[in-house]
N, C-alpha and C positions, 0 to 999 in steps of 0.2 A: 715253397713260396706260393702265395695266393695272389692271383691277378683278378682285379675287379674291372669289368668292362661296362661302362655306363653309356647306354645309347641315348640319343636325343629324346625318344619316346619315354624312356625311363625317367629322364630329368623332368619332363612335363608332368608325369604322374606324381613324382616326389613333390614338385611345386604345388600341385593341386591339393595334395594331402596336407602340406604345411599351411596353405591358405585356409583350408577347412578347419584345422586345429586352432589356428589363431582366431578365426571367427567364433568358434565355440567358446574359447577362453574369454573373448570380449563380451559375449552375451552373458556369461556367468558373472563376470566382474561388473557389468554395467546395470544389471537388473532391468530388462527390457520393458517392464510395466511402467517404469519411470517414477514410481512413488514408493515411499516407505521402505520397510524392510530393515532388518539389522544388518549393517555392512559385514559383520563377521560371519553371518549366516547366508544372507542373500546377495552379497556383493554390493557395490555402490549403486545408488539410485540417481536418476536424472536430477532430483531435487538437490542432492548433495553436490554433484559434480557441476551443475549448471547454475548455481547461485541461489539455491533455496526455494525455487518455485514461486517467487514473488510476482508481483504484477496484478494480483487480484484487486478489484476495486469495489467501492461501495458509494452510492449516491443516495442521500436521504430524501431528495426532493425538497421542495420549499415547505417550511413550516413556520407558523406564526411565532414571534418572539416579543417579549416585553422586558423592560428594565428589571434586573434582578432575577429573571427567569432561569430555572435549571431544567435542562432537557436531557433525559437519558436516551441514548441512541444505541441500538443493537446492530452493529455492522457485520457480525458473524464472520470476520476474517481470520479468526482463530490464531492470532499472533500478537506479540508485544512489540513487533517491529512494523508499526503503521505510521504513515505520514498523513496528517490531517490538514484540511484547508476549510475555513468557514467563509461563505459568501453571504453578503447582506444586500437586501433590496427593500425598497418601500412598497414593492408590488409583488403579489403572489405569483406573477408570471416570470419574475426575475429580471425585469427590464432594468437596465443601468446598474447591474449588480457589481459590487466591489468586494475585494477580499478584506476580511476583518481581522484585526489584531487587538489583543487586550492592551489598553493604555489607560491613562487617567487624565482628567481635566486639570491641566496645569494651573488654572486660575485659582484652584482651591488649595494647592500646595500639598496635597496628600492623595492617597489612593482610595479614599472613601467615595470618590465620584468617578468610578470606572466607566469606561466607554468601550464598546466592542464586545468581542467574545473570546473566551478561553476554553480550550478542550483539555480534559483530563481523562486519560485512559483509566477505566475501572476494572476491566478484566481482559482476557484475550479476545472477547467477542463484543465488548461494549465500551462506551465512553460517556462522559458527561460534558455537555456544552453549557457553559455558564455565561449568561449575558451580563454585561456591565450593569452595576446597580443604579447608575444615573441615566445612561443612554444605551440602547441595544446596538446602535450602529452609527457609523459615520459615513456620509455620502458626499460626493463631489458634484458640483454643477458643471455645466459645459464650459464655464469660464475657469474652472479649477478651484473655486472656493469650496471649502469644506463646511458641512452642516451636521451637527449632532442631531440624531433622530431617536426619539423615545421608543418607538415600536416599528416593527416591520416584519421581515421574513428572513430566516436563516436557511442555508443549504449546506450540509456537511458533505464534503468529498473526502474519501479515504483511499489510500493505496497501500497494499502490503509490500513492504520493501524487502 
């Protein structure tokens, strides 16, 4: 008959070894560099485990726009999962800027008199901002009245989701 006598110091040593082995396993499975790697080879990356590494942003700054204008923007976010927002202002400083959406002038009954801006992704790193063919933007006065504006300035904001 074999008798095993485990002392308290032996239990501490065994616990330290177990914690060390679990830590090594976690590092191999998690890929501590946090990016890329094939999971079957490198283990899982922080990108994969923590939601895709999103949150990168792009800001075009203010650029002049006119009715019917087409503007190619290189945002370099390297993704097809990008959320866009177009701001419009009558001033290059961006004062009184408002978010623009593509719509149409209801008084004409069709979409040939578009107002605002539309964003169309063209690649993983670029998109096209298309100004309405009648008015580049729509602004609001302090009283809340809307005014169609032929030209002004756009600012494209993008975030990788």
